[in-house]
PQR file with spaces between the fields and no chain letter, atoms N, CA, C, O and H, PARSE charges and radii, in Angstrom:
ATOM       1  N    MET     1      32.807   -0.915  -16.641 -0.4000 1.5000
ATOM       2  CA   MET     1      33.297   -2.181  -16.136 -0.0000 2.0000
ATOM       3  C    MET     1      34.603   -1.940  -15.377  0.5500 1.7000
ATOM       4  O    MET     1      35.454   -1.172  -15.825 -0.5500 1.4000
ATOM       5  N    THR     2      34.753   -2.588  -14.248 -0.4000 1.5000
ATOM       6  CA   THR     2      35.926   -2.409  -13.410 -0.0000 2.0000
ATOM       7  C    THR     2      36.996   -3.419  -13.810  0.5500 1.7000
ATOM       8  O    THR     2      36.715   -4.606  -13.975 -0.5500 1.4000
ATOM       9  H    THR     2      34.061   -3.212  -13.885  0.4000 1.0000
ATOM      10  N    SER     3      38.234   -2.929  -13.965 -0.4000 1.5000
ATOM      11  CA   SER     3      39.328   -3.820  -14.311 -0.0000 2.0000
ATOM      12  C    SER     3      39.743   -4.611  -13.076  0.5500 1.7000
ATOM      13  O    SER     3      39.471   -4.183  -11.954 -0.5500 1.4000
ATOM      14  H    SER     3      38.462   -1.964  -13.831  0.4000 1.0000
ATOM      15  N    PRO     4      40.401   -5.766  -13.261 -0.5600 1.5000
ATOM      16  CA   PRO     4      40.877   -6.539  -12.113  0.2800 2.0000
ATOM      17  C    PRO     4      41.841   -5.748  -11.233  0.5500 1.7000
ATOM      18  O    PRO     4      41.845   -5.904  -10.012 -0.5500 1.4000
ATOM      19  N    ILE     5      42.650   -4.906  -11.853 -0.4000 1.5000
ATOM      20  CA   ILE     5      43.602   -4.104  -11.077 -0.0000 2.0000
ATOM      21  C    ILE     5      42.851   -3.069  -10.255  0.5500 1.7000
ATOM      22  O    ILE     5      43.155   -2.879   -9.077 -0.5500 1.4000
ATOM      23  H    ILE     5      42.647   -4.780  -12.845  0.4000 1.0000
ATOM      24  N    SER     6      41.885   -2.406  -10.849 -0.4000 1.5000
ATOM      25  CA   SER     6      41.085   -1.427  -10.121 -0.0000 2.0000
ATOM      26  C    SER     6      40.324   -2.099   -8.981  0.5500 1.7000
ATOM      27  O    SER     6      40.208   -1.538   -7.891 -0.5500 1.4000
ATOM      28  H    SER     6      41.638   -2.560  -11.806  0.4000 1.0000
ATOM      29  N    ALA     7      39.814   -3.279   -9.230 -0.4000 1.5000
ATOM      30  CA   ALA     7      39.106   -4.021   -8.180 -0.0000 2.0000
ATOM      31  C    ALA     7      40.058   -4.367   -7.040  0.5500 1.7000
ATOM      32  O    ALA     7      39.685   -4.262   -5.871 -0.5500 1.4000
ATOM      33  H    ALA     7      39.908   -3.734  -10.115  0.4000 1.0000
ATOM      34  N    ALA     8      41.282   -4.779   -7.364 -0.4000 1.5000
ATOM      35  CA   ALA     8      42.265   -5.099   -6.328 -0.0000 2.0000
ATOM      36  C    ALA     8      42.602   -3.861   -5.511  0.5500 1.7000
ATOM      37  O    ALA     8      42.762   -3.940   -4.293 -0.5500 1.4000
ATOM      38  H    ALA     8      41.585   -4.865   -8.313  0.4000 1.0000
ATOM      39  N    LEU     9      42.710   -2.717   -6.180 -0.4000 1.5000
ATOM      40  CA   LEU     9      42.977   -1.474   -5.457 -0.0000 2.0000
ATOM      41  C    LEU     9      41.798   -1.134   -4.549  0.5500 1.7000
ATOM      42  O    LEU     9      41.988   -0.649   -3.434 -0.5500 1.4000
ATOM      43  H    LEU     9      42.580   -2.653   -7.170  0.4000 1.0000
ATOM      44  N    GLY    10      40.596   -1.385   -5.022 -0.4000 1.5000
ATOM      45  CA   GLY    10      39.407   -1.142   -4.213 -0.0000 2.0000
ATOM      46  C    GLY    10      39.369   -2.018   -2.976  0.5500 1.7000
ATOM      47  O    GLY    10      38.904   -1.586   -1.922 -0.5500 1.4000
ATOM      48  H    GLY    10      40.442   -1.779   -5.929  0.4000 1.0000
ATOM      49  N    GLN    11      39.854   -3.243   -3.094 -0.4000 1.5000
ATOM      50  CA   GLN    11      39.925   -4.135   -1.941 -0.0000 2.0000
ATOM      51  C    GLN    11      41.022   -3.688   -0.984  0.5500 1.7000
ATOM      52  O    GLN    11      40.868   -3.766    0.235 -0.5500 1.4000
ATOM      53  H    GLN    11      40.232   -3.594   -3.951  0.4000 1.0000
ATOM      54  N    HIS    12      42.130   -3.221   -1.548 -0.4000 1.5000
ATOM      55  CA   HIS    12      43.262   -2.786   -0.740 -0.0000 2.0000
ATOM      56  C    HIS    12      42.957   -1.460   -0.045  0.5500 1.7000
ATOM      57  O    HIS    12      43.307   -1.268    1.120 -0.5500 1.4000
ATOM      58  H    HIS    12      42.255   -3.157   -2.538  0.4000 1.0000
ATOM      59  N    TRP    13      42.303   -0.549   -0.762 -0.4000 1.5000
ATOM      60  CA   TRP    13      41.943    0.769   -0.235 -0.0000 2.0000
ATOM      61  C    TRP    13      40.469    1.024   -0.515  0.5500 1.7000
ATOM      62  O    TRP    13      40.146    1.752   -1.454 -0.5500 1.4000
ATOM      63  H    TRP    13      42.018   -0.705   -1.708  0.4000 1.0000
ATOM      64  N    PRO    14      39.567    0.444    0.274 -0.5600 1.5000
ATOM      65  CA   PRO    14      38.137    0.554   -0.037  0.2800 2.0000
ATOM      66  C    PRO    14      37.571    1.965    0.066  0.5500 1.7000
ATOM      67  O    PRO    14      36.502    2.225   -0.485 -0.5500 1.4000
ATOM      68  N    ARG    15      38.241    2.880    0.746 -0.4000 1.5000
ATOM      69  CA   ARG    15      37.728    4.237    0.890 -0.0000 2.0000
ATOM      70  C    ARG    15      37.967    5.096   -0.349  0.5500 1.7000
ATOM      71  O    ARG    15      37.419    6.195   -0.442 -0.5500 1.4000
ATOM      72  H    ARG    15      39.110    2.669    1.194  0.4000 1.0000
ATOM      73  N    LEU    16      38.767    4.625   -1.296 -0.4000 1.5000
ATOM      74  CA   LEU    16      39.027    5.410   -2.501 -0.0000 2.0000
ATOM      75  C    LEU    16      37.815    5.365   -3.424  0.5500 1.7000
ATOM      76  O    LEU    16      37.178    4.325   -3.595 -0.5500 1.4000
ATOM      77  H    LEU    16      39.212    3.733   -1.220  0.4000 1.0000
ATOM      78  N    THR    17      37.516    6.512   -4.010 -0.4000 1.5000
ATOM      79  CA   THR    17      36.433    6.572   -4.989 -0.0000 2.0000
ATOM      80  C    THR    17      36.910    5.958   -6.308  0.5500 1.7000
ATOM      81  O    THR    17      38.097    5.695   -6.498 -0.5500 1.4000
ATOM      82  H    THR    17      38.034    7.356   -3.871  0.4000 1.0000
ATOM      83  N    HIS    18      35.969    5.741   -7.195 -0.4000 1.5000
ATOM      84  CA   HIS    18      36.321    5.210   -8.513 -0.0000 2.0000
ATOM      85  C    HIS    18      37.314    6.143   -9.210  0.5500 1.7000
ATOM      86  O    HIS    18      38.299    5.681   -9.786 -0.5500 1.4000
ATOM      87  H    HIS    18      35.004    5.954   -7.040  0.4000 1.0000
ATOM      88  N    ARG    19      37.061    7.450   -9.160 -0.4000 1.5000
ATOM      89  CA   ARG    19      37.947    8.422   -9.814 -0.0000 2.0000
ATOM      90  C    ARG    19      39.340    8.398   -9.176  0.5500 1.7000
ATOM      91  O    ARG    19      40.346    8.488   -9.881 -0.5500 1.4000
ATOM      92  H    ARG    19      36.261    7.825   -8.692  0.4000 1.0000
ATOM      93  N    GLU    20      39.402    8.279   -7.858 -0.4000 1.5000
ATOM      94  CA   GLU    20      40.710    8.222   -7.184 -0.0000 2.0000
ATOM      95  C    GLU    20      41.485    6.976   -7.597  0.5500 1.7000
ATOM      96  O    GLU    20      42.693    7.040   -7.824 -0.5500 1.4000
ATOM      97  H    GLU    20      38.585    8.207   -7.286  0.4000 1.0000
ATOM      98  N    ARG    21      40.798    5.848   -7.694 -0.4000 1.5000
ATOM      99  CA   ARG    21      41.485    4.620   -8.154 -0.0000 2.0000
ATOM     100  C    ARG    21      41.963    4.779   -9.589  0.5500 1.7000
ATOM     101  O    ARG    21      43.045    4.311   -9.943 -0.5500 1.4000
ATOM     102  H    ARG    21      39.816    5.796   -7.509  0.4000 1.0000
ATOM     103  N    GLU    22      41.163    5.433  -10.408 -0.4000 1.5000
ATOM     104  CA   GLU    22      41.528    5.676  -11.803 -0.0000 2.0000
ATOM     105  C    GLU    22      42.800    6.538  -11.876  0.5500 1.7000
ATOM     106  O    GLU    22      43.725    6.229  -12.627 -0.5500 1.4000
ATOM     107  H    GLU    22      40.284    5.813  -10.120  0.4000 1.0000
ATOM     108  N    ILE    23      42.832    7.603  -11.098 -0.4000 1.5000
ATOM     109  CA   ILE    23      44.006    8.479  -11.072 -0.0000 2.0000
ATOM     110  C    ILE    23      45.206    7.738  -10.511  0.5500 1.7000
ATOM     111  O    ILE    23      46.323    7.900  -11.001 -0.5500 1.4000
ATOM     112  H    ILE    23      42.081    7.854  -10.487  0.4000 1.0000
ATOM     113  N    LEU    24      44.984    6.931   -9.492 -0.4000 1.5000
ATOM     114  CA   LEU    24      46.073    6.148   -8.910 -0.0000 2.0000
ATOM     115  C    LEU    24      46.678    5.189   -9.938  0.5500 1.7000
ATOM     116  O    LEU    24      47.896    5.020   -9.980 -0.5500 1.4000
ATOM     117  H    LEU    24      44.076    6.799   -9.093  0.4000 1.0000
ATOM     118  N    LEU    25      45.858    4.575  -10.746 -0.4000 1.5000
ATOM     119  CA   LEU    25      46.374    3.670  -11.789 -0.0000 2.0000
ATOM     120  C    LEU    25      47.267    4.408  -12.774  0.5500 1.7000
ATOM     121  O    LEU    25      48.337    3.917  -13.134 -0.5500 1.4000
ATOM     122  H    LEU    25      44.868    4.713  -10.712  0.4000 1.0000
ATOM     123  N    TRP    26      46.828    5.598  -13.214 -0.4000 1.5000
ATOM     124  CA   TRP    26      47.644    6.368  -14.158 -0.0000 2.0000
ATOM     125  C    TRP    26      48.932    6.851  -13.487  0.5500 1.7000
ATOM     126  O    TRP    26      49.995    6.836  -14.107 -0.5500 1.4000
ATOM     127  H    TRP    26      45.959    5.996  -12.921  0.4000 1.0000
ATOM     128  N    ALA    27      48.843    7.273  -12.239 -0.4000 1.5000
ATOM     129  CA   ALA    27      50.041    7.713  -11.518 -0.0000 2.0000
ATOM     130  C    ALA    27      51.016    6.549  -11.373  0.5500 1.7000
ATOM     131  O    ALA    27      52.230    6.725  -11.472 -0.5500 1.4000
ATOM     132  H    ALA    27      47.979    7.284  -11.735  0.4000 1.0000
ATOM     133  N    GLY    28      50.475    5.369  -11.139 -0.4000 1.5000
ATOM     134  CA   GLY    28      51.311    4.176  -11.016 -0.0000 2.0000
ATOM     135  C    GLY    28      52.012    3.811  -12.305  0.5500 1.7000
ATOM     136  O    GLY    28      53.031    3.120  -12.291 -0.5500 1.4000
ATOM     137  H    GLY    28      49.488    5.226  -11.058  0.4000 1.0000
ATOM     138  N    ASP    29      51.472    4.272  -13.415 -0.4000 1.5000
ATOM     139  CA   ASP    29      52.117    4.054  -14.713 -0.0000 2.0000
ATOM     140  C    ASP    29      53.139    5.142  -15.025  0.5500 1.7000
ATOM     141  O    ASP    29      53.723    5.175  -16.109 -0.5500 1.4000
ATOM     142  H    ASP    29      50.644    4.833  -13.426  0.4000 1.0000
ATOM     143  N    GLY    30      53.344    6.042  -14.039 -0.4000 1.5000
ATOM     144  CA   GLY    30      54.374    7.068  -14.204 -0.0000 2.0000
ATOM     145  C    GLY    30      53.901    8.362  -14.828  0.5500 1.7000
ATOM     146  O    GLY    30      54.719    9.215  -15.172 -0.5500 1.4000
ATOM     147  H    GLY    30      52.870    6.015  -13.159  0.4000 1.0000
ATOM     148  N    MET    31      52.590    8.529  -14.983 -0.4000 1.5000
ATOM     149  CA   MET    31      52.076    9.751  -15.595 -0.0000 2.0000
ATOM     150  C    MET    31      52.079   10.896  -14.592  0.5500 1.7000
ATOM     151  O    MET    31      51.828   10.698  -13.403 -0.5500 1.4000
ATOM     152  H    MET    31      51.925    7.836  -14.704  0.4000 1.0000
ATOM     153  N    SER    32      52.363   12.088  -15.083 -0.4000 1.5000
ATOM     154  CA   SER    32      52.319   13.295  -14.253 -0.0000 2.0000
ATOM     155  C    SER    32      50.868   13.731  -14.082  0.5500 1.7000
ATOM     156  O    SER    32      49.978   13.257  -14.788 -0.5500 1.4000
ATOM     157  H    SER    32      52.566   12.249  -16.048  0.4000 1.0000
ATOM     158  N    ASN    33      50.641   14.644  -13.135 -0.4000 1.5000
ATOM     159  CA   ASN    33      49.290   15.178  -12.945 -0.0000 2.0000
ATOM     160  C    ASN    33      48.772   15.808  -14.232  0.5500 1.7000
ATOM     161  O    ASN    33      47.601   15.653  -14.577 -0.5500 1.4000
ATOM     162  H    ASN    33      51.364   15.029  -12.562  0.4000 1.0000
ATOM     163  N    LYS    34      49.636   16.512  -14.935 -0.4000 1.5000
ATOM     164  CA   LYS    34      49.229   17.179  -16.173 -0.0000 2.0000
ATOM     165  C    LYS    34      48.818   16.139  -17.230  0.5500 1.7000
ATOM     166  O    LYS    34      47.826   16.327  -17.934 -0.5500 1.4000
ATOM     167  H    LYS    34      50.588   16.638  -14.655  0.4000 1.0000
ATOM     168  N    GLU    35      49.577   15.055  -17.335 -0.4000 1.5000
ATOM     169  CA   GLU    35      49.249   14.003  -18.305 -0.0000 2.0000
ATOM     170  C    GLU    35      47.936   13.312  -17.936  0.5500 1.7000
ATOM     171  O    GLU    35      47.111   13.022  -18.802 -0.5500 1.4000
ATOM     172  H    GLU    35      50.383   14.902  -16.763  0.4000 1.0000
ATOM     173  N    ILE    36      47.757   13.055  -16.651 -0.4000 1.5000
ATOM     174  CA   ILE    36      46.518   12.421  -16.188 -0.0000 2.0000
ATOM     175  C    ILE    36      45.340   13.337  -16.481  0.5500 1.7000
ATOM     176  O    ILE    36      44.292   12.884  -16.942 -0.5500 1.4000
ATOM     177  H    ILE    36      48.428   13.290  -15.948  0.4000 1.0000
ATOM     178  N    ALA    37      45.513   14.619  -16.214 -0.4000 1.5000
ATOM     179  CA   ALA    37      44.448   15.592  -16.461 -0.0000 2.0000
ATOM     180  C    ALA    37      44.034   15.588  -17.923  0.5500 1.7000
ATOM     181  O    ALA    37      42.842   15.583  -18.230 -0.5500 1.4000
ATOM     182  H    ALA    37      46.365   14.987  -15.840  0.4000 1.0000
ATOM     183  N    ARG    38      45.004   15.590  -18.822 -0.4000 1.5000
ATOM     184  CA   ARG    38      44.693   15.558  -20.260 -0.0000 2.0000
ATOM     185  C    ARG    38      43.934   14.288  -20.628  0.5500 1.7000
ATOM     186  O    ARG    38      42.956   14.328  -21.375 -0.5500 1.4000
ATOM     187  H    ARG    38      45.973   15.594  -18.572  0.4000 1.0000
ATOM     188  N    ARG    39      44.393   13.177  -20.102 -0.4000 1.5000
ATOM     189  CA   ARG    39      43.781   11.882  -20.421 -0.0000 2.0000
ATOM     190  C    ARG    39      42.331   11.815  -19.944  0.5500 1.7000
ATOM     191  O    ARG    39      41.474   11.254  -20.628 -0.5500 1.4000
ATOM     192  H    ARG    39      45.188   13.145  -19.496  0.4000 1.0000
ATOM     193  N    LEU    40      42.056   12.391  -18.761 -0.4000 1.5000
ATOM     194  CA   LEU    40      40.724   12.283  -18.178 -0.0000 2.0000
ATOM     195  C    LEU    40      39.842   13.507  -18.427  0.5500 1.7000
ATOM     196  O    LEU    40      38.687   13.539  -18.000 -0.5500 1.4000
ATOM     197  H    LEU    40      42.752   12.846  -18.205  0.4000 1.0000
ATOM     198  N    GLY    41      40.379   14.507  -19.111 -0.4000 1.5000
ATOM     199  CA   GLY    41      39.596   15.706  -19.379 -0.0000 2.0000
ATOM     200  C    GLY    41      39.346   16.536  -18.128  0.5500 1.7000
ATOM     201  O    GLY    41      38.284   17.142  -17.976 -0.5500 1.4000
ATOM     202  H    GLY    41      41.316   14.482  -19.458  0.4000 1.0000
ATOM     203  N    LEU    42      40.327   16.561  -17.234 -0.4000 1.5000
ATOM     204  CA   LEU    42      40.232   17.320  -15.992 -0.0000 2.0000
ATOM     205  C    LEU    42      41.285   18.412  -15.989  0.5500 1.7000
ATOM     206  O    LEU    42      42.169   18.425  -16.846 -0.5500 1.4000
ATOM     207  H    LEU    42      41.189   16.069  -17.357  0.4000 1.0000
ATOM     208  N    SER    43      41.201   19.329  -15.032 -0.4000 1.5000
ATOM     209  CA   SER    43      42.266   20.316  -14.880 -0.0000 2.0000
ATOM     210  C    SER    43      43.377   19.693  -14.032  0.5500 1.7000
ATOM     211  O    SER    43      43.102   18.823  -13.206 -0.5500 1.4000
ATOM     212  H    SER    43      40.483   19.318  -14.336  0.4000 1.0000
ATOM     213  N    PRO    44      44.622   20.122  -14.222 -0.5600 1.5000
ATOM     214  CA   PRO    44      45.717   19.616  -13.383  0.2800 2.0000
ATOM     215  C    PRO    44      45.458   19.860  -11.893  0.5500 1.7000
ATOM     216  O    PRO    44      45.868   19.056  -11.055 -0.5500 1.4000
ATOM     217  N    GLY    45      44.784   20.959  -11.561 -0.4000 1.5000
ATOM     218  CA   GLY    45      44.456   21.237  -10.164 -0.0000 2.0000
ATOM     219  C    GLY    45      43.505   20.207   -9.572  0.5500 1.7000
ATOM     220  O    GLY    45      43.624   19.834   -8.405 -0.5500 1.4000
ATOM     221  H    GLY    45      44.452   21.611  -12.242  0.4000 1.0000
ATOM     222  N    THR    46      42.554   19.749  -10.393 -0.4000 1.5000
ATOM     223  CA   THR    46      41.620   18.712   -9.930 -0.0000 2.0000
ATOM     224  C    THR    46      42.363   17.410   -9.673  0.5500 1.7000
ATOM     225  O    THR    46      42.102   16.730   -8.680 -0.5500 1.4000
ATOM     226  H    THR    46      42.457   20.051  -11.342  0.4000 1.0000
ATOM     227  N    VAL    47      43.283   17.061  -10.558 -0.4000 1.5000
ATOM     228  CA   VAL    47      44.070   15.842  -10.364 -0.0000 2.0000
ATOM     229  C    VAL    47      44.916   15.976   -9.105  0.5500 1.7000
ATOM     230  O    VAL    47      45.019   15.033   -8.320 -0.5500 1.4000
ATOM     231  H    VAL    47      43.494   17.614  -11.364  0.4000 1.0000
ATOM     232  N    LYS    48      45.519   17.142   -8.910 -0.4000 1.5000
ATOM     233  CA   LYS    48      46.336   17.376   -7.716 -0.0000 2.0000
ATOM     234  C    LYS    48      45.479   17.209   -6.461  0.5500 1.7000
ATOM     235  O    LYS    48      45.927   16.616   -5.479 -0.5500 1.4000
ATOM     236  H    LYS    48      45.436   17.908   -9.548  0.4000 1.0000
ATOM     237  N    PHE    49      44.262   17.722   -6.487 -0.4000 1.5000
ATOM     238  CA   PHE    49      43.338   17.577   -5.365 -0.0000 2.0000
ATOM     239  C    PHE    49      43.079   16.097   -5.087  0.5500 1.7000
ATOM     240  O    PHE    49      43.123   15.665   -3.935 -0.5500 1.4000
ATOM     241  H    PHE    49      43.898   18.204   -7.284  0.4000 1.0000
ATOM     242  N    HIS    50      42.810   15.320   -6.139 -0.4000 1.5000
ATOM     243  CA   HIS    50      42.545   13.888   -5.975 -0.0000 2.0000
ATOM     244  C    HIS    50      43.781   13.166   -5.427  0.5500 1.7000
ATOM     245  O    HIS    50      43.655   12.305   -4.557 -0.5500 1.4000
ATOM     246  H    HIS    50      42.775   15.671   -7.075  0.4000 1.0000
ATOM     247  N    VAL    51      44.955   13.505   -5.922 -0.4000 1.5000
ATOM     248  CA   VAL    51      46.184   12.869   -5.430 -0.0000 2.0000
ATOM     249  C    VAL    51      46.349   13.163   -3.939  0.5500 1.7000
ATOM     250  O    VAL    51      46.694   12.270   -3.166 -0.5500 1.4000
ATOM     251  H    VAL    51      45.057   14.205   -6.630  0.4000 1.0000
ATOM     252  N    HIS    52      46.105   14.400   -3.536 -0.4000 1.5000
ATOM     253  CA   HIS    52      46.197   14.756   -2.118 -0.0000 2.0000
ATOM     254  C    HIS    52      45.195   13.942   -1.298  0.5500 1.7000
ATOM     255  O    HIS    52      45.524   13.453   -0.218 -0.5500 1.4000
ATOM     256  H    HIS    52      45.825   15.126   -4.164  0.4000 1.0000
ATOM     257  N    SER    53      43.976   13.800   -1.815 -0.4000 1.5000
ATOM     258  CA   SER    53      42.952   13.017   -1.131 -0.0000 2.0000
ATOM     259  C    SER    53      43.370   11.547   -1.010  0.5500 1.7000
ATOM     260  O    SER    53      43.161   10.920    0.028 -0.5500 1.4000
ATOM     261  H    SER    53      43.709   14.198   -2.693  0.4000 1.0000
ATOM     262  N    ILE    54      43.956   11.011   -2.068 -0.4000 1.5000
ATOM     263  CA   ILE    54      44.434    9.625   -2.057 -0.0000 2.0000
ATOM     264  C    ILE    54      45.507    9.454   -0.987  0.5500 1.7000
ATOM     265  O    ILE    54      45.471    8.496   -0.214 -0.5500 1.4000
ATOM     266  H    ILE    54      44.126   11.520   -2.912  0.4000 1.0000
ATOM     267  N    LEU    55      46.458   10.379   -0.941 -0.4000 1.5000
ATOM     268  CA   LEU    55      47.522   10.304    0.061 -0.0000 2.0000
ATOM     269  C    LEU    55      46.929   10.343    1.467  0.5500 1.7000
ATOM     270  O    LEU    55      47.346    9.586    2.343 -0.5500 1.4000
ATOM     271  H    LEU    55      46.487   11.157   -1.568  0.4000 1.0000
ATOM     272  N    SER    56      45.968   11.217    1.675 -0.4000 1.5000
ATOM     273  CA   SER    56      45.336   11.342    2.984 -0.0000 2.0000
ATOM     274  C    SER    56      44.595   10.062    3.377  0.5500 1.7000
ATOM     275  O    SER    56      44.743    9.573    4.497 -0.5500 1.4000
ATOM     276  H    SER    56      45.630   11.832    0.963  0.4000 1.0000
ATOM     277  N    LYS    57      43.805    9.529    2.456 -0.4000 1.5000
ATOM     278  CA   LYS    57      43.012    8.334    2.747 -0.0000 2.0000
ATOM     279  C    LYS    57      43.857    7.096    2.969  0.5500 1.7000
ATOM     280  O    LYS    57      43.478    6.213    3.739 -0.5500 1.4000
ATOM     281  H    LYS    57      43.686    9.926    1.546  0.4000 1.0000
ATOM     282  N    THR    58      45.008    7.023    2.297 -0.4000 1.5000
ATOM     283  CA   THR    58      45.860    5.830    2.416 -0.0000 2.0000
ATOM     284  C    THR    58      46.909    5.977    3.505  0.5500 1.7000
ATOM     285  O    THR    58      47.596    5.013    3.843 -0.5500 1.4000
ATOM     286  H    THR    58      45.316    7.740    1.672  0.4000 1.0000
ATOM     287  N    GLY    59      47.035    7.188    4.058 -0.4000 1.5000
ATOM     288  CA   GLY    59      48.041    7.414    5.087 -0.0000 2.0000
ATOM     289  C    GLY    59      49.451    7.399    4.536  0.5500 1.7000
ATOM     290  O    GLY    59      50.412    7.150    5.264 -0.5500 1.4000
ATOM     291  H    GLY    59      46.477    7.970    3.784  0.4000 1.0000
ATOM     292  N    THR    60      49.569    7.663    3.259 -0.4000 1.5000
ATOM     293  CA   THR    60      50.861    7.641    2.582 -0.0000 2.0000
ATOM     294  C    THR    60      51.415    9.055    2.532  0.5500 1.7000
ATOM     295  O    THR    60      50.667   10.011    2.326 -0.5500 1.4000
ATOM     296  H    THR    60      48.788    7.865    2.667  0.4000 1.0000
ATOM     297  N    ARG    61      52.722    9.194    2.721 -0.4000 1.5000
ATOM     298  CA   ARG    61      53.335   10.514    2.810 -0.0000 2.0000
ATOM     299  C    ARG    61      53.783   11.082    1.465  0.5500 1.7000
ATOM     300  O    ARG    61      53.953   12.294    1.331 -0.5500 1.4000
ATOM     301  H    ARG    61      53.330    8.418    2.889  0.4000 1.0000
ATOM     302  N    SER    62      53.975   10.222    0.474 -0.4000 1.5000
ATOM     303  CA   SER    62      54.453   10.725   -0.811 -0.0000 2.0000
ATOM     304  C    SER    62      53.853    9.908   -1.949  0.5500 1.7000
ATOM     305  O    SER    62      53.390    8.783   -1.764 -0.5500 1.4000
ATOM     306  H    SER    62      53.837    9.237    0.583  0.4000 1.0000
ATOM     307  N    ARG    63      53.876   10.506   -3.113 -0.4000 1.5000
ATOM     308  CA   ARG    63      53.393    9.842   -4.317 -0.0000 2.0000
ATOM     309  C    ARG    63      54.223    8.594   -4.610  0.5500 1.7000
ATOM     310  O    ARG    63      53.693    7.580   -5.063 -0.5500 1.4000
ATOM     311  H    ARG    63      54.252   11.421   -3.264  0.4000 1.0000
ATOM     312  N    TYR    64      55.529    8.675   -4.348 -0.4000 1.5000
ATOM     313  CA   TYR    64      56.411    7.543   -4.622 -0.0000 2.0000
ATOM     314  C    TYR    64      56.098    6.358   -3.717  0.5500 1.7000
ATOM     315  O    TYR    64      56.086    5.214   -4.172 -0.5500 1.4000
ATOM     316  H    TYR    64      55.960    9.499   -3.980  0.4000 1.0000
ATOM     317  N    ALA    65      55.845    6.626   -2.437 -0.4000 1.5000
ATOM     318  CA   ALA    65      55.477    5.550   -1.507 -0.0000 2.0000
ATOM     319  C    ALA    65      54.136    4.950   -1.904  0.5500 1.7000
ATOM     320  O    ALA    65      53.928    3.742   -1.788 -0.5500 1.4000
ATOM     321  H    ALA    65      55.855    7.555   -2.067  0.4000 1.0000
ATOM     322  N    LEU    66      53.239    5.789   -2.368 -0.4000 1.5000
ATOM     323  CA   LEU    66      51.926    5.328   -2.809 -0.0000 2.0000
ATOM     324  C    LEU    66      52.051    4.397   -4.012  0.5500 1.7000
ATOM     325  O    LEU    66      51.386    3.363   -4.077 -0.5500 1.4000
ATOM     326  H    LEU    66      53.407    6.770   -2.462  0.4000 1.0000
ATOM     327  N    VAL    67      52.898    4.765   -4.951 -0.4000 1.5000
ATOM     328  CA   VAL    67      53.095    3.932   -6.137 -0.0000 2.0000
ATOM     329  C    VAL    67      53.721    2.595   -5.745  0.5500 1.7000
ATOM     330  O    VAL    67      53.391    1.564   -6.331 -0.5500 1.4000
ATOM     331  H    VAL    67      53.438    5.605   -4.899  0.4000 1.0000
ATOM     332  N    ALA    68      54.614    2.603   -4.768 -0.4000 1.5000
ATOM     333  CA   ALA    68      55.203    1.338   -4.286 -0.0000 2.0000
ATOM     334  C    ALA    68      54.128    0.456   -3.655  0.5500 1.7000
ATOM     335  O    ALA    68      54.108   -0.753   -3.886 -0.5500 1.4000
ATOM     336  H    ALA    68      54.882    3.440   -4.293  0.4000 1.0000
ATOM     337  N    GLN    69      53.240    1.044   -2.865 -0.4000 1.5000
ATOM     338  CA   GLN    69      52.143    0.276   -2.276 -0.0000 2.0000
ATOM     339  C    GLN    69      51.203   -0.242   -3.365  0.5500 1.7000
ATOM     340  O    GLN    69      50.706   -1.365   -3.283 -0.5500 1.4000
ATOM     341  H    GLN    69      53.256    2.026   -2.678  0.4000 1.0000
ATOM     342  N    MET    70      50.971    0.567   -4.363 -0.4000 1.5000
ATOM     343  CA   MET    70      50.103    0.164   -5.450 -0.0000 2.0000
ATOM     344  C    MET    70      50.717   -1.011   -6.218  0.5500 1.7000
ATOM     345  O    MET    70      50.003   -1.929   -6.622 -0.5500 1.4000
ATOM     346  H    MET    70      51.375    1.479   -4.430  0.4000 1.0000
ATOM     347  N    ALA    71      52.021   -0.984   -6.417 -0.4000 1.5000
ATOM     348  CA   ALA    71      52.693   -2.084   -7.106 -0.0000 2.0000
ATOM     349  C    ALA    71      52.507   -3.383   -6.329  0.5500 1.7000
ATOM     350  O    ALA    71      52.311   -4.447   -6.916 -0.5500 1.4000
ATOM     351  H    ALA    71      52.601   -0.238   -6.089  0.4000 1.0000
ATOM     352  N    ALA    72      52.572   -3.286   -5.002 -0.4000 1.5000
ATOM     353  CA   ALA    72      52.348   -4.468   -4.169 -0.0000 2.0000
ATOM     354  C    ALA    72      50.902   -4.965   -4.319  0.5500 1.7000
ATOM     355  O    ALA    72      50.664   -6.172   -4.377 -0.5500 1.4000
ATOM     356  H    ALA    72      52.732   -2.422   -4.524  0.4000 1.0000
ATOM     357  N    ALA    73      49.945   -4.042   -4.381 -0.4000 1.5000
ATOM     358  CA   ALA    73      48.546   -4.419   -4.569 -0.0000 2.0000
ATOM     359  C    ALA    73      48.328   -5.044   -5.942  0.5500 1.7000
ATOM     360  O    ALA    73      47.552   -5.989   -6.084 -0.5500 1.4000
ATOM     361  H    ALA    73      50.138   -3.062   -4.334  0.4000 1.0000
ATOM     362  N    ARG    74      49.015   -4.512   -6.950 -0.4000 1.5000
ATOM     363  CA   ARG    74      48.903   -5.072   -8.307 -0.0000 2.0000
ATOM     364  C    ARG    74      49.427   -6.497   -8.345  0.5500 1.7000
ATOM     365  O    ARG    74      48.814   -7.365   -8.967 -0.5500 1.4000
ATOM     366  H    ARG    74      49.646   -3.745   -6.834  0.4000 1.0000
ATOM     367  N    SER    75      50.540   -6.748   -7.696 -0.4000 1.5000
ATOM     368  CA   SER    75      51.120   -8.093   -7.730 -0.0000 2.0000
ATOM     369  C    SER    75      50.270   -9.088   -6.979  0.5500 1.7000
ATOM     370  O    SER    75      50.343  -10.289   -7.240 -0.5500 1.4000
ATOM     371  H    SER    75      51.037   -6.043   -7.190  0.4000 1.0000
ATOM     372  N    ALA    76      49.454   -8.602   -6.037 -0.4000 1.5000
ATOM     373  CA   ALA    76      48.551   -9.481   -5.304 -0.0000 2.0000
ATOM     374  C    ALA    76      47.294   -9.806   -6.111  0.5500 1.7000
ATOM     375  O    ALA    76      46.561  -10.739   -5.784 -0.5500 1.4000
ATOM     376  H    ALA    76      49.395   -7.626   -5.825  0.4000 1.0000
ATOM     377  N    ALA    77      47.051   -9.026   -7.171 -0.4000 1.5000
ATOM     378  CA   ALA    77      45.841   -9.218   -7.984 -0.0000 2.0000
ATOM     379  C    ALA    77      45.927  -10.435   -8.859  0.5500 1.7000
ATOM     380  O    ALA    77      44.989  -10.730   -9.599 -0.5500 1.4000
ATOM     381  H    ALA    77      47.646   -8.267   -7.437  0.4000 1.0000
């Protein structure tokens, strides 16, 4: 089941996969790649790959700018 926040992110960034939105939500909560990897049962390298893909797809230059955009999307939800 998709959460309202994940759905809002999907509307804001429709090109993101479900896994990318999931990682973006955890990153937005301040979790490191290593923490996200542990939570999702992935390697830190896989999370890093997804974060890079998210930055590329959203046209965002940094993780911090991405989290700021995500906060704006959350408040619109």
